[in-house]
C-alpha positions in Angstrom: 50.0 31.4 -23.2 46.9 29.7 -21.8 43.9 28.8 -23.9 40.4 29.3 -22.5 38.2 26.3 -23.3 34.5 27.0 -23.7 31.5 24.9 -24.5 29.5 26.5 -27.4 26.3 24.8 -26.1 26.6 26.1 -22.6 24.8 29.5 -23.2 21.8 27.6 -24.7 21.7 25.2 -21.8 21.8 28.1 -19.3 19.1 29.9 -21.1 16.9 26.8 -21.1 17.6 26.2 -17.5 16.7 29.8 -16.6 13.5 29.4 -18.6 12.6 26.2 -16.8 13.2 27.7 -13.4 10.8 30.5 -14.2 8.0 28.1 -15.3 5.3 27.5 -12.7 5.8 24.1 -11.1 2.7 21.9 -10.4 1.9 22.1 -6.8 -0.6 19.2 -6.8 0.6 15.7 -7.8 -0.9 14.1 -10.8 -2.3 11.2 -8.8 -4.1 13.6 -6.5 -5.6 15.5 -9.5 -6.8 12.2 -10.9 -8.3 11.4 -7.5 -10.0 14.8 -7.6 -11.5 14.0 -11.0 -12.8 10.7 -9.7 -14.5 12.4 -6.7 -15.9 15.1 -9.0 -17.5 12.4 -11.1 -18.9 10.7 -8.0 -20.3 14.0 -6.8 -22.1 14.5 -10.1 -23.5 11.0 -10.0 -24.6 11.6 -6.4 -26.3 15.0 -7.1 -27.8 14.5 -10.6 -27.7 10.8 -11.5 -30.2 11.4 -14.3 -27.7 13.4 -16.3 -25.3 10.4 -16.3 -27.6 7.4 -16.6 -28.0 6.1 -20.1 -31.0 3.9 -19.3 -33.6 3.5 -16.7 -31.7 1.5 -14.0 -34.8 -0.5 -13.1 -35.9 -1.4 -16.6 -35.4 -5.1 -17.4 -35.1 -6.5 -20.9 -34.9 -10.3 -21.0 -33.9 -10.2 -24.7 -30.7 -8.4 -23.7 -29.5 -10.6 -20.8 -25.8 -10.7 -19.9 -24.6 -8.7 -22.9 -21.1 -7.4 -22.9 -20.0 -3.8 -23.1 -21.2 -2.0 -26.2 -22.1 1.5 -27.4 -25.7 0.9 -26.2 -24.7 -0.6 -22.8 -21.4 0.8 -21.7 -20.8 -1.9 -19.0 -23.1 -4.5 -20.4 -26.3 -5.9 -18.8 -27.1 -8.1 -15.9 -29.1 -11.3 -15.7 -32.4 -9.4 -16.0 -31.2 -7.3 -18.9 -30.8 -4.1 -16.9 -28.0 -1.7 -17.8 -25.1 -2.2 -15.4 -23.6 1.3 -15.9 -26.9 3.1 -15.1 -27.4 0.9 -12.0 -24.0 1.7 -10.7 -24.7 5.5 -11.2 -28.0 5.1 -9.5 -26.4 3.4 -6.6 -24.0 6.3 -5.9 -26.5 7.9 -3.5 -26.8 4.8 -1.3 -23.1 4.0 -1.6 -21.8 7.5 -0.7 -24.7 9.2 1.2 -24.5 6.8 4.1 -20.7 7.1 4.6 -21.0 10.9 4.5 -23.6 10.8 7.3 -21.4 8.3 9.2 -18.3 10.5 8.9 -20.1 13.7 9.9 -21.8 12.1 12.8 -18.8 10.2 14.2 -16.4 13.2 13.9 -19.0 15.6 15.3 -19.6 13.4 18.4 -15.9 12.7 18.8 -14.9 16.4 18.6 -17.5 17.5 21.1 -16.8 14.7 23.7 -13.0 14.6 23.1 -12.5 18.3 23.6 -14.7 18.3 26.8 -12.8 15.3 28.1 -9.4 16.8 27.4 -10.2 20.3 28.6 -12.3 19.6 31.8 -10.8 16.2 32.8 -12.0 14.9 36.1 -14.9 12.4 36.4 -16.2 13.2 33.0 -13.0 12.1 31.4 -12.8 8.9 33.5 -16.4 7.8 32.8 -16.3 8.5 29.0 -12.8 6.9 28.7 -14.2 3.7 30.2 -17.2 3.8 27.8 -14.8 4.4 24.8 -12.7 1.4 25.9 -15.8 -0.8 25.9 -16.8 0.4 22.4 -13.2 -0.1 21.2 -13.3 -3.7 22.3 -16.5 -4.6 20.5 -16.3 -6.4 17.1 -17.8 -3.7 15.0 -19.0 -5.5 11.9 -20.5 -8.3 14.1 -22.5 -5.8 16.1 -23.9 -4.2 13.0 -24.9 -7.6 11.6 -26.7 -8.5 14.9 -28.5 -5.2 15.1 -29.6 -5.1 11.4 -30.2 -8.8 11.1 -32.0 -9.4 14.3 -33.6 -6.1 15.3 -34.1 -4.8 11.8 -34.2 -1.2 10.6 -32.4 -1.6 7.3 -29.9 0.8 5.8 -30.3 3.7 8.2 -30.1 1.5 11.2 -26.8 0.3 10.0 -25.7 3.9 9.5 -26.7 4.8 13.0 -24.8 1.8 14.6 -21.7 2.6 12.5 -21.7 6.2 13.7 -21.5 5.0 17.3 -18.8 2.4 16.5 -16.7 4.9 14.5 -16.5 7.4 17.4 -13.8 5.9 19.7 -10.8 6.3 17.4 -11.2 10.0 16.5 -12.4 10.7 20.1 -9.1 9.4 21.5 -7.1 11.5 19.1 -9.1 14.6 19.8 -8.8 14.1 23.6 -5.0 13.6 23.3 -4.7 16.7 21.1 -6.8 18.8 23.4 -4.7 17.8 26.4 -1.6 18.7 24.5 -3.1 22.2 23.6 -4.3 23.0 27.1 -0.8 23.4 28.5 0.2 25.9 25.8 0.4 29.7 26.6 -2.6 30.8 24.5 -4.9 28.4 26.5 -3.4 29.6 29.8 -4.1 33.2 28.7 -7.8 32.4 28.0 -8.1 30.9 31.5 -6.6 34.0 33.1 -9.1 36.1 31.2 -11.8 33.9 32.6 -13.3 33.2 29.1 -16.2 30.6 29.0 -15.5 27.0 28.2 -17.6 27.1 25.0 -15.7 30.2 23.7 -12.3 28.7 24.5 -13.1 25.4 22.8 -14.8 26.8 19.7 -12.8 30.0 19.0 -9.3 29.1 20.3 -8.8 25.4 20.5 -10.9 23.9 17.7 -9.1 25.7 14.8 -5.9 24.0 15.9 -7.5 20.6 15.5 -8.8 21.2 11.9 -6.0 19.2 10.2 -6.4 16.2 12.4 -10.2 16.4 12.1 -10.1 16.6 8.3 -7.8 13.6 8.1 -10.1 11.6 10.4 -13.2 12.7 8.5 -11.9 11.3 5.2 -10.7 8.2 7.0 -14.1 7.6 8.5 -15.7 8.3 5.1 -13.5 5.6 3.6 -14.3 3.1 6.3 -18.0 3.8 5.9 -17.9 3.1 2.2 -16.3 -0.3 2.8 -18.5 -1.2 5.8 -21.8 -0.4 4.1 -20.6 -2.1 0.9 -19.7 -5.2 2.9 -23.1 -5.2 4.6 -24.9 -4.8 1.3 -22.9 -7.6 -0.2 -24.1 -9.8 2.7 -27.7 -8.8 2.0 -28.1 -6.7 5.1 -29.3 -3.1 5.2 -30.7 -3.1 1.6 -33.8 -4.8 0.2 -34.1 -6.6 -3.1 -33.8 -4.2 -6.1 -31.3 -2.0 -4.3 -28.6 -0.4 -6.4 -26.0 -0.1 -3.6 -22.6 -1.1 -5.1 -22.1 -3.9 -2.6 -25.5 -5.3 -3.5 -24.8 -5.1 -7.3 -21.5 -6.9 -6.7 -23.3 -9.7 -4.9 -26.1 -10.0 -7.5 -23.7 -10.2 -10.4 -21.0 -12.4 -9.0 -22.8 -15.6 -10.2 -22.6 -14.4 -13.8 -18.9 -13.3 -13.6 -17.9 -15.7 -16.4 -20.7 -14.6 -18.7 -20.4 -10.9 -18.3 -17.6 -10.1 -15.8 -18.1 -6.3 -16.2 -21.4 -6.6 -14.4 -19.4 -7.4 -11.2 -16.2 -5.6 -12.1 -17.8 -2.1 -12.5 -19.4 -1.9 -9.1 -16.2 -3.3 -7.5 -14.2 -0.7 -9.3 -16.6 2.0 -8.1 -16.0 0.9 -4.5 -12.2 0.7 -4.8 -11.7 3.9 -6.9 -14.0 6.0 -4.6 -12.3 4.8 -1.5 -8.8 5.4 -2.9 -9.8 8.8 -4.2 -11.2 9.9 -0.9 -8.0 8.8 0.8 -5.8 10.7 -1.6 -7.8 13.9 -1.6 -8.1 13.7 2.2 -4.4 13.4 2.5 -3.8 16.4 0.3 -6.3 18.5 2.3 -4.6 17.4 5.5 -1.2 18.5 4.3 -2.5 21.8 3.1 -4.2 22.5 6.4 -1.2 21.3 8.4 1.2 23.5 6.4 -1.0 26.6 7.0 -1.1 25.8 10.7 2.7 25.5 10.9 3.0 28.8 8.9 1.0 30.6 11.5 
């Protein structure tokens, strides 16, 4: 006679396992959610800085110089007694607005020219490819320093030069992707139907480039943040009194041993914003790419 061995805890485990399998699983990683929260905070500081600032960012108080973090001054004060936290919040528009313009400008130009080069080919492709090679070979930061330092123009001159210098990389990718798409049946069908170039590019080809364009937009945005912060740190593109994060870092580095938070907070703002943009951009790219593959 055989004996059937059973585990008295097995039914409970199976019940818990079944319950766990029915619970909704998080689709977005925690790190990406945290990055989204950081970007949301940056957006609020960008749109309505007055709601976040605890003091007038330009108000100096020589009796409160180089104070450490406190309930009154969350990140302490600088060498003139100005509230560091409020100055970092006020600098969000300069630190983020320029990179947004750079990303939009560079990706728009790269998309237009890259699709035309890949779709039409011929002399247009040859001429623009040589121009892109020249731009690609130029030392970008040095060019911006020369233009802003010698010719002048300030912050927006630096933004304009960076737009041009950021075009080659996404343009090459758009051109290569367009060439890849032009041999596919749906593009051949549009040519047989004699649809116009503009209609083919905008209504049929462009939607297939959205994942790549989104990834390059966020990448250009990140590069723009670091480039403008570097220029501000060097004293180019922003005048005295500017609250750009790079400028704040440069102004407060001499007092790093007295109140290190005066330099740490703007540095953290640059790093966290750049990392958050990369993480959110990667998540958006994956979502768009998965939708494209599903179609």
